[in-house]
PyMOL CGO cylinders between C-alpha atoms (Angstrom):
from pymol import cmd
from pymol.cgo import CYLINDER

trace = [
    CYLINDER, -149.08, 39.45, -91.98, -148.66, 40.31, -95.86, 0.3, 1, 1, 1, 1, 1, 1,
    CYLINDER, -148.66, 40.31, -95.86, -149.55, 37.88, -98.34, 0.3, 1, 1, 1, 1, 1, 1,
    CYLINDER, -149.55, 37.88, -98.34, -146.84, 35.81, -99.25, 0.3, 1, 1, 1, 1, 1, 1,
    CYLINDER, -146.84, 35.81, -99.25, -145.82, 32.99, -101.99, 0.3, 1, 1, 1, 1, 1, 1,
    CYLINDER, -145.82, 32.99, -101.99, -143.09, 30.05, -101.43, 0.3, 1, 1, 1, 1, 1, 1,
    CYLINDER, -143.09, 30.05, -101.43, -140.11, 30.36, -103.52, 0.3, 1, 1, 1, 1, 1, 1,
    CYLINDER, -140.11, 30.36, -103.52, -137.56, 27.58, -104.89, 0.3, 1, 1, 1, 1, 1, 1,
    CYLINDER, -137.56, 27.58, -104.89, -134.65, 28.75, -106.33, 0.3, 1, 1, 1, 1, 1, 1,
    CYLINDER, -134.65, 28.75, -106.33, -132.91, 25.35, -107.59, 0.3, 1, 1, 1, 1, 1, 1,
    CYLINDER, -132.91, 25.35, -107.59, -129.81, 25.05, -109.77, 0.3, 1, 1, 1, 1, 1, 1,
    CYLINDER, -129.81, 25.05, -109.77, -128.90, 22.16, -111.79, 0.3, 1, 1, 1, 1, 1, 1,
    CYLINDER, -128.90, 22.16, -111.79, -126.31, 21.33, -108.84, 0.3, 1, 1, 1, 1, 1, 1,
    CYLINDER, -126.31, 21.33, -108.84, -128.12, 22.45, -105.68, 0.3, 1, 1, 1, 1, 1, 1,
    CYLINDER, -128.12, 22.45, -105.68, -131.05, 23.92, -104.09, 0.3, 1, 1, 1, 1, 1, 1,
    CYLINDER, -131.05, 23.92, -104.09, -129.76, 27.54, -103.86, 0.3, 1, 1, 1, 1, 1, 1,
    CYLINDER, -129.76, 27.54, -103.86, -132.64, 29.28, -101.69, 0.3, 1, 1, 1, 1, 1, 1,
    CYLINDER, -132.64, 29.28, -101.69, -135.94, 28.53, -100.65, 0.3, 1, 1, 1, 1, 1, 1,
    CYLINDER, -135.94, 28.53, -100.65, -138.33, 30.32, -98.42, 0.3, 1, 1, 1, 1, 1, 1,
    CYLINDER, -138.33, 30.32, -98.42, -141.42, 32.89, -98.25, 0.3, 1, 1, 1, 1, 1, 1,
    CYLINDER, -141.42, 32.89, -98.25, -141.47, 36.10, -99.99, 0.3, 1, 1, 1, 1, 1, 1,
    CYLINDER, -141.47, 36.10, -99.99, -143.44, 38.73, -101.15, 0.3, 1, 1, 1, 1, 1, 1,
    CYLINDER, -143.44, 38.73, -101.15, -142.05, 39.99, -104.52, 0.3, 1, 1, 1, 1, 1, 1,
    CYLINDER, -142.05, 39.99, -104.52, -139.48, 38.14, -106.83, 0.3, 1, 1, 1, 1, 1, 1,
    CYLINDER, -139.48, 38.14, -106.83, -137.96, 39.98, -110.07, 0.3, 1, 1, 1, 1, 1, 1,
    CYLINDER, -137.96, 39.98, -110.07, -136.49, 37.86, -112.74, 0.3, 1, 1, 1, 1, 1, 1,
    CYLINDER, -136.49, 37.86, -112.74, -135.56, 38.49, -116.17, 0.3, 1, 1, 1, 1, 1, 1,
    CYLINDER, -135.56, 38.49, -116.17, -137.41, 36.41, -119.01, 0.3, 1, 1, 1, 1, 1, 1,
    CYLINDER, -137.41, 36.41, -119.01, -137.26, 35.89, -122.82, 0.3, 1, 1, 1, 1, 1, 1,
    CYLINDER, -137.26, 35.89, -122.82, -140.30, 38.10, -122.78, 0.3, 1, 1, 1, 1, 1, 1,
    CYLINDER, -140.30, 38.10, -122.78, -138.64, 41.09, -120.55, 0.3, 1, 1, 1, 1, 1, 1,
    CYLINDER, -138.64, 41.09, -120.55, -138.62, 41.39, -116.59, 0.3, 1, 1, 1, 1, 1, 1,
    CYLINDER, -138.62, 41.39, -116.59, -141.51, 40.21, -114.68, 0.3, 1, 1, 1, 1, 1, 1,
    CYLINDER, -141.51, 40.21, -114.68, -142.37, 40.55, -110.97, 0.3, 1, 1, 1, 1, 1, 1,
    CYLINDER, -142.37, 40.55, -110.97, -144.22, 37.74, -109.25, 0.3, 1, 1, 1, 1, 1, 1,
    CYLINDER, -144.22, 37.74, -109.25, -146.31, 38.51, -106.31, 0.3, 1, 1, 1, 1, 1, 1,
    CYLINDER, -146.31, 38.51, -106.31, -148.64, 36.44, -104.27, 0.3, 1, 1, 1, 1, 1, 1,
    CYLINDER, -148.64, 36.44, -104.27, -151.92, 35.88, -106.12, 0.3, 1, 1, 1, 1, 1, 1,
    CYLINDER, -151.92, 35.88, -106.12, -150.22, 36.27, -109.81, 0.3, 1, 1, 1, 1, 1, 1,
    CYLINDER, -150.22, 36.27, -109.81, -151.88, 34.68, -112.71, 0.3, 1, 1, 1, 1, 1, 1,
    CYLINDER, -151.88, 34.68, -112.71, -149.99, 31.38, -113.29, 0.3, 1, 1, 1, 1, 1, 1,
    CYLINDER, -149.99, 31.38, -113.29, -147.09, 31.48, -115.62, 0.3, 1, 1, 1, 1, 1, 1,
    CYLINDER, -147.09, 31.48, -115.62, -144.32, 29.48, -117.28, 0.3, 1, 1, 1, 1, 1, 1,
    CYLINDER, -144.32, 29.48, -117.28, -141.16, 31.20, -118.66, 0.3, 1, 1, 1, 1, 1, 1,
    CYLINDER, -141.16, 31.20, -118.66, -137.78, 31.08, -120.09, 0.3, 1, 1, 1, 1, 1, 1,
    CYLINDER, -137.78, 31.08, -120.09, -135.20, 32.76, -117.97, 0.3, 1, 1, 1, 1, 1, 1,
    CYLINDER, -135.20, 32.76, -117.97, -132.48, 34.86, -119.63, 0.3, 1, 1, 1, 1, 1, 1,
    CYLINDER, -132.48, 34.86, -119.63, -129.29, 35.37, -117.65, 0.3, 1, 1, 1, 1, 1, 1,
    CYLINDER, -129.29, 35.37, -117.65, -129.65, 38.12, -115.07, 0.3, 1, 1, 1, 1, 1, 1,
    CYLINDER, -129.65, 38.12, -115.07, -130.00, 39.02, -111.53, 0.3, 1, 1, 1, 1, 1, 1,
    CYLINDER, -130.00, 39.02, -111.53, -132.93, 37.69, -109.68, 0.3, 1, 1, 1, 1, 1, 1,
    CYLINDER, -132.93, 37.69, -109.68, -134.22, 39.82, -106.71, 0.3, 1, 1, 1, 1, 1, 1,
    CYLINDER, -134.22, 39.82, -106.71, -136.16, 38.20, -103.68, 0.3, 1, 1, 1, 1, 1, 1,
    CYLINDER, -136.16, 38.20, -103.68, -138.11, 40.53, -101.13, 0.3, 1, 1, 1, 1, 1, 1,
    CYLINDER, -138.11, 40.53, -101.13, -138.50, 37.95, -98.28, 0.3, 1, 1, 1, 1, 1, 1,
    CYLINDER, -138.50, 37.95, -98.28, -141.36, 38.03, -95.96, 0.3, 1, 1, 1, 1, 1, 1,
    CYLINDER, -141.36, 38.03, -95.96, -139.12, 39.64, -93.26, 0.3, 1, 1, 1, 1, 1, 1,
    CYLINDER, -139.12, 39.64, -93.26, -138.16, 42.29, -95.27, 0.3, 1, 1, 1, 1, 1, 1,
    CYLINDER, -138.16, 42.29, -95.27, -134.87, 41.24, -96.38, 0.3, 1, 1, 1, 1, 1, 1,
    CYLINDER, -134.87, 41.24, -96.38, -133.63, 41.07, -100.20, 0.3, 1, 1, 1, 1, 1, 1,
    CYLINDER, -133.63, 41.07, -100.20, -131.65, 38.02, -101.63, 0.3, 1, 1, 1, 1, 1, 1,
    CYLINDER, -131.65, 38.02, -101.63, -130.05, 38.85, -104.80, 0.3, 1, 1, 1, 1, 1, 1,
    CYLINDER, -130.05, 38.85, -104.80, -128.97, 35.77, -107.11, 0.3, 1, 1, 1, 1, 1, 1,
    CYLINDER, -128.97, 35.77, -107.11, -127.17, 35.37, -110.56, 0.3, 1, 1, 1, 1, 1, 1,
    CYLINDER, -127.17, 35.37, -110.56, -128.96, 33.08, -112.56, 0.3, 1, 1, 1, 1, 1, 1,
    CYLINDER, -128.96, 33.08, -112.56, -128.00, 32.00, -116.05, 0.3, 1, 1, 1, 1, 1, 1,
    CYLINDER, -128.00, 32.00, -116.05, -130.76, 30.27, -118.11, 0.3, 1, 1, 1, 1, 1, 1,
    CYLINDER, -130.76, 30.27, -118.11, -133.26, 27.96, -117.14, 0.3, 1, 1, 1, 1, 1, 1,
    CYLINDER, -133.26, 27.96, -117.14, -137.12, 28.18, -116.54, 0.3, 1, 1, 1, 1, 1, 1,
    CYLINDER, -137.12, 28.18, -116.54, -139.67, 30.10, -114.34, 0.3, 1, 1, 1, 1, 1, 1,
    CYLINDER, -139.67, 30.10, -114.34, -142.90, 28.46, -112.91, 0.3, 1, 1, 1, 1, 1, 1,
    CYLINDER, -142.90, 28.46, -112.91, -146.02, 29.96, -110.54, 0.3, 1, 1, 1, 1, 1, 1,
    CYLINDER, -146.02, 29.96, -110.54, -149.09, 28.44, -109.71, 0.3, 1, 1, 1, 1, 1, 1,
    CYLINDER, -149.09, 28.44, -109.71, -150.77, 28.01, -106.26, 0.3, 1, 1, 1, 1, 1, 1,
    CYLINDER, -150.77, 28.01, -106.26, -148.51, 30.95, -104.61, 0.3, 1, 1, 1, 1, 1, 1,
    CYLINDER, -148.51, 30.95, -104.61, -145.82, 28.71, -105.24, 0.3, 1, 1, 1, 1, 1, 1,
    CYLINDER, -145.82, 28.71, -105.24, -142.72, 30.06, -107.46, 0.3, 1, 1, 1, 1, 1, 1,
    CYLINDER, -142.72, 30.06, -107.46, -140.12, 27.85, -108.87, 0.3, 1, 1, 1, 1, 1, 1,
    CYLINDER, -140.12, 27.85, -108.87, -136.98, 29.11, -110.57, 0.3, 1, 1, 1, 1, 1, 1,
    CYLINDER, -136.98, 29.11, -110.57, -135.14, 26.22, -112.20, 0.3, 1, 1, 1, 1, 1, 1,
    CYLINDER, -135.14, 26.22, -112.20, -131.68, 27.48, -113.15, 0.3, 1, 1, 1, 1, 1, 1,
    CYLINDER, -131.68, 27.48, -113.15, -129.11, 25.97, -115.19, 0.3, 1, 1, 1, 1, 1, 1,
    CYLINDER, -129.11, 25.97, -115.19, -126.48, 27.87, -112.84, 0.3, 1, 1, 1, 1, 1, 1,
    CYLINDER, -126.48, 27.87, -112.84, -127.44, 29.98, -110.28, 0.3, 1, 1, 1, 1, 1, 1,
    CYLINDER, -127.44, 29.98, -110.28, -125.46, 31.43, -107.14, 0.3, 1, 1, 1, 1, 1, 1,
    CYLINDER, -125.46, 31.43, -107.14, -126.57, 34.06, -104.14, 0.3, 1, 1, 1, 1, 1, 1,
    CYLINDER, -126.57, 34.06, -104.14, -124.58, 37.07, -104.52, 0.3, 1, 1, 1, 1, 1, 1,
    CYLINDER, -124.58, 37.07, -104.52, -122.91, 36.83, -101.26, 0.3, 1, 1, 1, 1, 1, 1,
    CYLINDER, -122.91, 36.83, -101.26, -121.10, 33.57, -102.68, 0.3, 1, 1, 1, 1, 1, 1,
    CYLINDER, -121.10, 33.57, -102.68, -119.48, 35.59, -105.66, 0.3, 1, 1, 1, 1, 1, 1,
    CYLINDER, -119.48, 35.59, -105.66, -115.85, 36.25, -105.03, 0.3, 1, 1, 1, 1, 1, 1,
    CYLINDER, -115.85, 36.25, -105.03, -115.89, 39.87, -107.09, 0.3, 1, 1, 1, 1, 1, 1,
    CYLINDER, -115.89, 39.87, -107.09, -112.14, 39.73, -107.91, 0.3, 1, 1, 1, 1, 1, 1,
    CYLINDER, -112.14, 39.73, -107.91, -112.61, 36.49, -109.40, 0.3, 1, 1, 1, 1, 1, 1,
    CYLINDER, -112.61, 36.49, -109.40, -115.41, 37.78, -111.43, 0.3, 1, 1, 1, 1, 1, 1,
    CYLINDER, -115.41, 37.78, -111.43, -113.57, 41.01, -112.58, 0.3, 1, 1, 1, 1, 1, 1,
    CYLINDER, -113.57, 41.01, -112.58, -110.88, 39.01, -113.87, 0.3, 1, 1, 1, 1, 1, 1,
    CYLINDER, -110.88, 39.01, -113.87, -113.34, 36.42, -115.72, 0.3, 1, 1, 1, 1, 1, 1,
    CYLINDER, -113.34, 36.42, -115.72, -114.89, 39.52, -117.10, 0.3, 1, 1, 1, 1, 1, 1,
    CYLINDER, -114.89, 39.52, -117.10, -111.55, 40.76, -118.49, 0.3, 1, 1, 1, 1, 1, 1,
    CYLINDER, -111.55, 40.76, -118.49, -110.67, 37.69, -119.71, 0.3, 1, 1, 1, 1, 1, 1,
    CYLINDER, -110.67, 37.69, -119.71, -113.75, 36.99, -121.67, 0.3, 1, 1, 1, 1, 1, 1,
    CYLINDER, -113.75, 36.99, -121.67, -113.39, 40.34, -122.96, 0.3, 1, 1, 1, 1, 1, 1,
    CYLINDER, -113.39, 40.34, -122.96, -109.83, 39.91, -124.35, 0.3, 1, 1, 1, 1, 1, 1,
    CYLINDER, -109.83, 39.91, -124.35, -110.87, 36.41, -125.69, 0.3, 1, 1, 1, 1, 1, 1,
    CYLINDER, -110.87, 36.41, -125.69, -113.98, 37.75, -127.44, 0.3, 1, 1, 1, 1, 1, 1,
    CYLINDER, -113.98, 37.75, -127.44, -116.02, 34.95, -125.46, 0.3, 1, 1, 1, 1, 1, 1,
    CYLINDER, -116.02, 34.95, -125.46, -119.63, 36.68, -125.19, 0.3, 1, 1, 1, 1, 1, 1,
    CYLINDER, -119.63, 36.68, -125.19, -121.09, 33.77, -123.41, 0.3, 1, 1, 1, 1, 1, 1,
    CYLINDER, -121.09, 33.77, -123.41, -118.34, 34.12, -120.73, 0.3, 1, 1, 1, 1, 1, 1,
    CYLINDER, -118.34, 34.12, -120.73, -118.66, 37.84, -120.98, 0.3, 1, 1, 1, 1, 1, 1,
    CYLINDER, -118.66, 37.84, -120.98, -122.42, 37.96, -120.15, 0.3, 1, 1, 1, 1, 1, 1,
    CYLINDER, -122.42, 37.96, -120.15, -121.89, 35.36, -117.38, 0.3, 1, 1, 1, 1, 1, 1,
    CYLINDER, -121.89, 35.36, -117.38, -119.39, 37.47, -115.45, 0.3, 1, 1, 1, 1, 1, 1,
    CYLINDER, -119.39, 37.47, -115.45, -121.19, 40.74, -115.92, 0.3, 1, 1, 1, 1, 1, 1,
    CYLINDER, -121.19, 40.74, -115.92, -124.41, 39.17, -114.24, 0.3, 1, 1, 1, 1, 1, 1,
    CYLINDER, -124.41, 39.17, -114.24, -122.21, 38.01, -111.51, 0.3, 1, 1, 1, 1, 1, 1,
    CYLINDER, -122.21, 38.01, -111.51, -121.14, 41.63, -110.74, 0.3, 1, 1, 1, 1, 1, 1,
    CYLINDER, -121.14, 41.63, -110.74, -124.72, 42.98, -111.37, 0.3, 1, 1, 1, 1, 1, 1,
    CYLINDER, -124.72, 42.98, -111.37, -126.06, 40.80, -109.01, 0.3, 1, 1, 1, 1, 1, 1,
    CYLINDER, -126.06, 40.80, -109.01, -123.34, 41.67, -106.40, 0.3, 1, 1, 1, 1, 1, 1,
    CYLINDER, -123.34, 41.67, -106.40, -124.25, 45.50, -107.33, 0.3, 1, 1, 1, 1, 1, 1,
    CYLINDER, -124.25, 45.50, -107.33, -127.93, 44.54, -106.47, 0.3, 1, 1, 1, 1, 1, 1,
    CYLINDER, -127.93, 44.54, -106.47, -127.78, 43.44, -102.98, 0.3, 1, 1, 1, 1, 1, 1,
]
cmd.load_cgo(trace, "trace")
């Protein structure tokens, strides 16, 4: 069995995903980071962006994450997000409409959120 780490992806309102993984890639304020089993302990601030989780069984889980924190120690990775949703939960047409509406309203925050949702869907 390959080395693995336990991952918890939690949003403010729910537990989004939990399980064993071999690699997690996330965007932090310092840039993109990949965490594998045995990584040095870390604590960072999450930026809005897709989070990619390579599960122990070889599957890939992608989530749209909007802000929060990432913490790793003792082969346990916690992603504590303000907002998070799995890519297969995202309604693409709704996200596309939200992106267009945000562009026409010049709402940079809403535009970024819709863009991240669409990138998460494209990455799955």
